[in-house]
RODO-2510 file (C-alpha; in nm, 4 decimals, decimal comma):
residues 311
     n   res          X          Y          Z
     1     x     9,3511     2,8313     1,4933
     2     x     9,2688     2,5258     1,2940
     3     x     8,9184     2,3892     1,2802
     4     x     8,7821     2,0400     1,2577
     5     x     8,7033     1,9644     0,8981
     6     x     8,5853     1,6704     0,6991
     7     x     8,8354     1,5357     0,4491
     8     x     9,1487     1,7364     0,3707
     9     x     9,2593     2,0601     0,5334
    10     x     9,4874     2,3392     0,4193
    11     x     9,6513     2,3327     0,7610
    12     x     9,9079     2,0569     0,7836
    13     x    10,1100     2,1585     1,0865
    14     x    10,0279     2,1109     1,4517
    15     x    10,1565     1,9924     1,7868
    16     x     9,9207     1,6964     1,7574
    17     x     9,6331     1,5728     1,5428
    18     x     9,2878     1,4318     1,6091
    19     x     9,1860     1,1898     1,3335
    20     x     8,8316     1,0599     1,3016
    21     x     8,6599     0,8663     1,0289
    22     x     8,5230     1,1840     0,8721
    23     x     8,7248     1,4683     1,0260
    24     x     9,0730     1,5764     1,1221
    25     x     9,1890     1,8540     1,3528
    26     x     9,5429     1,9910     1,3802
    27     x     9,6179     2,1109     1,7312
    28     x     9,7929     2,4467     1,6937
    29     x     9,7847     2,5592     2,0545
    30     x     9,8985     2,4036     2,3807
    31     x     9,5412     2,3529     2,4976
    32     x     9,2129     2,2841     2,3161
    33     x     8,8570     2,2326     2,4333
    34     x     8,6302     1,9588     2,2964
    35     x     8,2538     1,9659     2,3384
    36     x     7,9670     2,1415     2,1616
    37     x     7,9061     2,4986     2,0564
    38     x     7,6302     2,7045     2,2150
    39     x     7,4902     3,0535     2,1701
    40     x     7,7105     3,1818     2,4515
    41     x     8,0358     3,0012     2,3830
    42     x     8,2267     2,7993     2,1268
    43     x     8,4801     2,5185     2,1558
    44     x     8,7800     2,4259     1,9435
    45     x     8,6291     2,0936     1,8337
    46     x     8,2491     2,0817     1,8146
    47     x     8,1870     1,7076     1,8385
    48     x     7,8071     1,7437     1,8353
    49     x     7,8215     1,8830     1,4815
    50     x     8,0377     1,5842     1,3823
    51     x     7,7806     1,3252     1,4880
    52     x     7,8815     1,2881     1,8501
    53     x     7,5242     1,2542     1,9733
    54     x     7,3344     1,4186     2,2595
    55     x     7,5592     1,3132     2,5490
    56     x     7,8267     1,5759     2,4870
    57     x     7,8650     1,8645     2,7299
    58     x     7,9492     2,2165     2,6168
    59     x     8,2956     2,1827     2,7736
    60     x     8,3393     1,8060     2,7704
    61     x     8,7155     1,7528     2,7685
    62     x     9,0395     1,9431     2,7400
    63     x     9,3531     1,8150     2,5680
    64     x     9,6640     2,0035     2,6735
    65     x    10,0414     1,9775     2,6844
    66     x    10,1648     1,9258     3,0400
    67     x    10,4958     2,1141     3,0472
    68     x    10,5830     1,9796     3,3916
    69     x    10,5590     1,6156     3,2829
    70     x    10,6464     1,6928     2,9178
    71     x    10,3548     1,5039     2,7707
    72     x    10,0012     1,5506     2,6397
    73     x     9,7141     1,4906     2,8807
    74     x     9,3355     1,4722     2,8768
    75     x     9,1208     1,6464     3,1391
    76     x     8,7656     1,5099     3,1567
    77     x     8,4990     1,7718     3,2314
    78     x     8,1709     1,6316     3,0922
    79     x     7,9520     1,4287     3,3294
    80     x     7,9290     1,1380     3,0823
    81     x     8,3065     1,0993     3,0757
    82     x     8,5465     0,9893     2,8018
    83     x     8,6825     0,6561     2,6889
    84     x     9,0574     0,6268     2,6277
    85     x     9,1608     0,2920     2,4844
    86     x     8,8314     0,1460     2,6079
    87     x     8,8702     0,2716     2,9669
    88     x     8,6068     0,5142     3,0987
    89     x     8,7385     0,8263     3,2724
    90     x     8,5013     1,0543     3,4629
    91     x     8,5204     1,4144     3,5914
    92     x     8,7315     1,4368     3,9038
    93     x     8,9602     1,1522     3,7975
    94     x     9,3313     1,2290     3,7497
    95     x     9,4264     1,3644     3,4095
    96     x     9,4879     1,0927     3,1534
    97     x     9,8242     1,0624     2,9797
    98     x     9,7815     1,0525     2,6014
    99     x    10,0107     0,8511     2,3779
   100     x    10,0176     0,8610     2,0015
   101     x     9,7551     0,6362     1,8393
   102     x     9,5354     0,6286     2,1518
   103     x     9,1699     0,5734     2,0604
   104     x     8,9345     0,8230     2,2263
   105     x     8,5546     0,8172     2,2405
   106     x     8,3393     1,1095     2,3492
   107     x     7,9672     1,0505     2,3141
   108     x     7,9202     0,8505     1,9954
   109     x     8,2330     0,9927     1,8311
   110     x     8,5541     0,7909     1,8073
   111     x     8,8854     0,9399     1,6963
   112     x     9,2595     0,8872     1,7336
   113     x     9,5112     1,1114     1,9062
   114     x     9,8246     1,1283     1,6906
   115     x    10,1669     1,2864     1,7355
   116     x    10,3880     1,3862     1,4398
   117     x    10,6916     1,1751     1,3535
   118     x    10,8877     1,4973     1,3141
   119     x    10,8396     1,7687     1,5742
   120     x    10,7665     2,1152     1,4352
   121     x    11,0131     2,2322     1,6960
   122     x    11,2885     2,0645     1,4932
   123     x    11,4263     1,7139     1,4627
   124     x    11,2704     1,3716     1,5096
   125     x    11,0656     1,3031     1,8177
   126     x    11,2212     1,0854     2,0838
   127     x    11,0728     0,7630     2,2231
   128     x    10,9181     0,9497     2,5213
   129     x    10,6659     1,0954     2,2784
   130     x    10,5522     0,7444     2,1906
   131     x    10,6296     0,7775     1,8190
   132     x    10,8964     0,5728     1,6459
   133     x    10,9672     0,6756     1,2851
   134     x    10,9127     0,3927     1,0369
   135     x    11,2301     0,2680     0,8708
   136     x    11,2610     0,0187     0,5843
   137     x    11,5677    -0,1838     0,5065
   138     x    11,6534    -0,3323     0,1687
   139     x    11,7800    -0,6908     0,1754
   140     x    12,1154    -0,7608     0,0152
   141     x    12,0341    -1,1056    -0,1213
   142     x    12,0912    -1,2286    -0,4772
   143     x    12,3734    -1,1717    -0,7215
   144     x    12,3349    -0,7958    -0,6990
   145     x    12,4316    -0,7780    -0,3338
   146     x    12,7613    -0,6100    -0,4181
   147     x    12,9667    -0,8489    -0,2046
   148     x    13,3208    -0,8903    -0,3342
   149     x    13,5062    -1,2224    -0,3381
   150     x    13,8822    -1,2738    -0,3542
   151     x    14,1622    -1,0192    -0,3281
   152     x    14,1986    -0,7564    -0,5954
   153     x    14,5648    -0,8293    -0,6752
   154     x    14,5641    -1,2098    -0,6951
   155     x    14,5092    -1,1932    -1,0747
   156     x    14,8403    -1,0081    -1,1254
   157     x    15,0769    -1,2623    -0,9744
   158     x    15,2673    -1,3024    -1,3074
   159     x    15,3627    -0,9315    -1,3293
   160     x    15,7273    -0,8398    -1,2587
   161     x    15,8170    -0,7084    -0,9163
   162     x    15,9012    -0,3520    -1,0354
   163     x    15,5582    -0,2975    -1,1893
   164     x    15,4053    -0,4489    -0,8819
   165     x    15,5869    -0,1984    -0,6574
   166     x    15,4839     0,0938    -0,8810
   167     x    15,1229    -0,0234    -0,8721
   168     x    15,1351    -0,0424    -0,4930
   169     x    15,2698     0,3147    -0,4727
   170     x    14,9923     0,4406    -0,7015
   171     x    14,7291     0,2544    -0,5087
   172     x    14,8533     0,3873    -0,1762
   173     x    14,8779     0,7403    -0,3160
   174     x    14,5288     0,7349    -0,4618
   175     x    14,4055     0,5871    -0,1356
   176     x    14,5460     0,8800     0,0590
   177     x    14,3918     1,1239    -0,1862
   178     x    14,0633     0,9399    -0,1654
   179     x    14,0657     0,9486     0,2116
   180     x    14,1650     1,3168     0,2161
   181     x    13,9014     1,4073    -0,0443
   182     x    13,6479     1,2005     0,1439
   183     x    13,7281     1,3827     0,4674
   184     x    13,6928     1,7221     0,2977
   185     x    13,3642     1,6157     0,1426
   186     x    13,2421     1,4856     0,4800
   187     x    13,3398     1,8091     0,6552
   188     x    13,1664     2,0112     0,3838
   189     x    12,8534     1,7977     0,4150
   190     x    12,8557     1,8371     0,7927
   191     x    12,8796     2,2160     0,7605
   192     x    12,5928     2,2203     0,5131
   193     x    12,3902     1,9954     0,7426
   194     x    12,4583     2,2225     1,0421
   195     x    12,3571     2,5257     0,8352
   196     x    12,0433     2,3508     0,7173
   197     x    11,9563     2,2455     1,0718
   198     x    11,9972     2,6038     1,1937
   199     x    11,7741     2,7329     0,9155
   200     x    11,5137     2,4660     0,9903
   201     x    11,5295     2,5465     1,3603
   202     x    11,4850     2,9192     1,2978
   203     x    11,1953     2,8488     1,0612
   204     x    11,0344     2,6197     1,3192
   205     x    11,0783     2,8807     1,5931
   206     x    10,9165     3,1433     1,3720
   207     x    10,6322     2,9078     1,2901
   208     x    10,5707     2,8284     1,6568
   209     x    10,5713     3,2014     1,7383
   210     x    10,3136     3,2672     1,4651
   211     x    10,0940     2,9848     1,5927
   212     x    10,1272     3,1216     1,9446
   213     x    10,0285     3,4722     1,8301
   214     x     9,7221     3,3371     1,6496
   215     x     9,6182     3,1445     1,9585
   216     x     9,6528     3,4521     2,1818
   217     x     9,4645     3,6678     1,9299
   218     x     9,1870     3,4093     1,9132
   219     x     9,1653     3,3965     2,2940
   220     x     9,1415     3,7764     2,3191
   221     x     8,8759     3,7898     2,0476
   222     x     8,6712     3,5279     2,2327
   223     x     8,6900     3,7226     2,5609
   224     x     8,5917     4,0516     2,3948
   225     x     8,3015     3,8958     2,2055
   226     x     8,1733     3,7329     2,5267
   227     x     8,2017     4,0413     2,7500
   228     x     8,1451     4,3342     2,5142
   229     x     7,8389     4,4385     2,3212
   230     x     7,8156     4,6485     2,0022
   231     x     8,0101     4,9732     2,0437
   232     x     8,1646     4,8688     2,3752
   233     x     8,5281     4,9224     2,4699
   234     x     8,7276     4,7309     2,7322
   235     x     9,0186     4,8831     2,9260
   236     x     9,3431     4,6990     2,8623
   237     x     9,3873     4,6656     3,2374
   238     x     9,0582     4,4746     3,2653
   239     x     9,1329     4,2651     2,9554
   240     x     9,4694     4,1703     3,1047
   241     x     9,3012     4,0705     3,4310
   242     x     9,0441     3,8500     3,2545
   243     x     9,3021     3,6832     3,0253
   244     x     9,5395     3,6215     3,3174
   245     x     9,2641     3,4620     3,5249
   246     x     9,1379     3,2470     3,2389
   247     x     9,4628     3,1388     3,0753
   248     x     9,7398     3,2115     3,3271
   249     x     9,7491     2,8510     3,4475
   250     x     9,7024     2,7042     3,0997
   251     x     9,9492     2,8944     2,8846
   252     x    10,3183     2,8139     2,8958
   253     x    10,5161     3,0378     3,1321
   254     x    10,7086     3,1905     2,8399
   255     x    10,3817     3,3003     2,6799
   256     x    10,2555     3,4450     3,0079
   257     x    10,5817     3,6367     3,0467
   258     x    10,5663     3,7642     2,6889
   259     x    10,2059     3,8894     2,6887
   260     x    10,0868     3,9132     3,0492
   261     x    10,3932     4,0290     3,2433
   262     x    10,6241     4,3280     3,2352
   263     x    10,9590     4,1553     3,2837
   264     x    11,0310     4,1128     2,9094
   265     x    10,9722     4,4834     2,8386
   266     x    11,2478     4,6949     2,9946
   267     x    11,1300     5,0230     2,8402
   268     x    10,9709     5,3302     3,0028
   269     x    10,6429     5,2871     2,8078
   270     x    10,5865     4,9487     2,9741
   271     x    10,6268     5,0715     3,3322
   272     x    10,3248     4,9702     3,5373
   273     x    10,1658     4,7976     3,2385
   274     x    10,1966     4,4176     3,2541
   275     x     9,9663     4,4090     2,9493
   276     x    10,2152     4,5990     2,7319
   277     x    10,3212     4,2884     2,5372
   278     x     9,9570     4,2004     2,4736
   279     x     9,8900     4,5569     2,3576
   280     x    10,1790     4,5405     2,1101
   281     x    10,0442     4,2120     1,9734
   282     x     9,6908     4,3450     1,9228
   283     x     9,8286     4,6457     1,7358
   284     x     9,9721     4,4032     1,4803
   285     x     9,6182     4,2975     1,3871
   286     x     9,4246     4,6173     1,3002
   287     x     9,1890     4,4084     1,0884
   288     x     9,0564     4,2530     1,4120
   289     x     9,1180     4,5043     1,6918
   290     x     9,0796     4,8796     1,7427
   291     x     9,2966     5,0482     2,0084
   292     x     9,1777     5,3774     2,1611
   293     x     9,4188     5,5807     2,3736
   294     x     9,3072     5,8408     2,6281
   295     x     9,5238     6,0605     2,8467
   296     x     9,4584     6,1740     3,2028
   297     x     9,7345     6,4104     3,2957
   298     x    10,0507     6,2039     3,2823
   299     x     9,8602     5,8768     3,2737
   300     x     9,7787     5,7136     2,9390
   301     x     9,4943     5,4641     2,9278
   302     x     9,4339     5,2146     2,6471
   303     x     9,0986     5,0672     2,5480
   304     x     9,0365     4,7877     2,2986
   305     x     8,7403     4,6614     2,0995
   306     x     8,6703     4,4296     1,8102
   307     x     8,6319     4,5757     1,4638
   308     x     8,3162     4,3661     1,4280
   309     x     8,1639     4,5328     1,7363
   310     x     8,2213     4,8836     1,6041
   311     x     8,1134     4,8351     1,2433
***
């Protein structure tokens, strides 16, 4: 996941962006927590370390994408509330709809919520996202406007009729060729554009999947570090239960189905193991996780731990 940094960042892609005077944060998951870090827990954006003052709670606010309403929203959790466009919102109030360029203030820290002009899911964002791409138009004034005056053949009125007829045939013929060539070129361009769009869409889908995997991996690592001590192992069944309880109502249903349900895994190994997708994901990151398998008769049990807890 991205982190709040001062100045530039190597990460330039996100579902949304928080922009302050001295920091920027690219939102690479569907839900992020803002507040302050403590010995027991960390947040995605530590506003206290960015000069937010003493009135910031550990879990002060959550920004998330509301898939039902198809928009970003702010959930206020800290007792001192949040300002959005100068309006104070307190815990218990309805979630606040966020539009691009909304000014937020938490504690002493002000920052903007921004949406990209081009969605990383492919194509320009529509007006419902609150972002209208900037367009500039060049004026056509002056002698270089390219506007034609007069008819092209009025200067050839003294030519004989036969030449005039031949010229008309040539002009018509070249016009047909031009139109036909133009159509072929247009069709070719359209095919290239469709191919390019498909490639872009596939690249965007792959990028979103990678961001999703990183977010899930980060969530699992946080749970293990909070609940396990040095040398401890956690059964996958328990890990699945904790992750489902903590993120089941936050993650998108497709992510829940992929990592916390069995329905996407129609193979014998996944029978009775709704955590099978999560297990397969963790095995892709041996630099972070260690998987230990134990057998009890016909039953195979999996246990997981962090590399950092075992080293």
